[in-house]
N, C-alpha and C positions, 0 to 999 in steps of 0.2 A: 573605668579599663579599656585599656586596646587591642584587639583583639585581630587575629594579625591570618586574611581568607587563600589560598593557595587555591587557586585557578593550573589551572593545565587544558591545554588545547587539543581538542577534539578528534577524528580523524576525520569527520565530515560523515559516519555511520557511526549511529550510536548505539546500535545493534552488538558494531564491533568491538565497541570503547565498554561497553558491561561483561564484556563477552557471552555473548548470545555463540552454538554451535556452528551458525548458517548462520551470519553476520546478509550476507548480499540475501541471498533470498527473503529473508525478511524484511531487510528493507527493501527489499524492489513490491511486497504485497505490504509491506506501509504505503505505499506513493502510488498502485493504483487504489489501493483504498480509500485512502485522500482524496481520490478523485472521481469517488466511484460518489462521495456522500460530499463534496463537493457542486455534482449535478443535481445530488436530489436536491439539496436546498434551492440551488442556482434556476433552477424551476420550481421550483415551491409546490411541489407534492409535499406527500406526506408520508409518512414513512411503511403505512397503510400502501398508498395511492403504490409509494414505489415498490413491493416488492409486489407487488401482482404483477411489474413487467418481467419480472429474469425469472418470476417464481418460485418467491422467495418469505413467507412467512418474515409478519410486522417488527418480532422480537430476534429475527436473525437481522433484519435494513436495520436494527436498532446499535448491536451488536457493533454491527459494522459503520455506522453512521460516530463510536467513540473508539473506531479504531483498533477493535475487535480482532483481530482479519487469522486468528492464529489458524480458526475449523476451516478458511475455509483455501481450495489449494491455487498458486496464483491462475493454469488455466483457466477455476469459475470464478477466479476476481476476469480474466480476459472474458467472458463471457457473461457476469456484470452488466460489463461498457458495455458490448457489441446492444444483449438488449436494450441502454441505455439512450443509442445509436452513435457508438460511439467506434470509428472507426480506429482497428492494435493493427501497429508497425509491429512484425517478425525483423527484423536483420541478424545475418549471422555474418563474421568476414571473421581474415586472422587477426589470434591473439598475438601481442604484445609482448606473455611473455609464457615458459613452457603450459601455467594450466590456462582456459580462456576464465574470458567473466561473463555477469546476465544485468543488463542496466534500464531500469523503468527509468524512460520519457512523458512526461506530459506533461 
């Protein structure tokens, strides 16, 4: 029995592909969260130790490391990154389209 599998090329933003209301915002938070996870893992810190740096409880660190960042604003995630010893740069420039876009690069 043969099965046919249909594939669809994604847009590059899984949140847009899934129909989230603010996909750019979700993607940016996910990128910030993944960077926090990478920093914690590469430093060898436990979740409890990592939580002491930005002043959050271990369950919140656990949620971040499982990419569950919906309860954290981008501003708060940026604060975690700076507490973990990272510089965060935000740049503003003219938009190519009528409405601007926010993007995160790590």
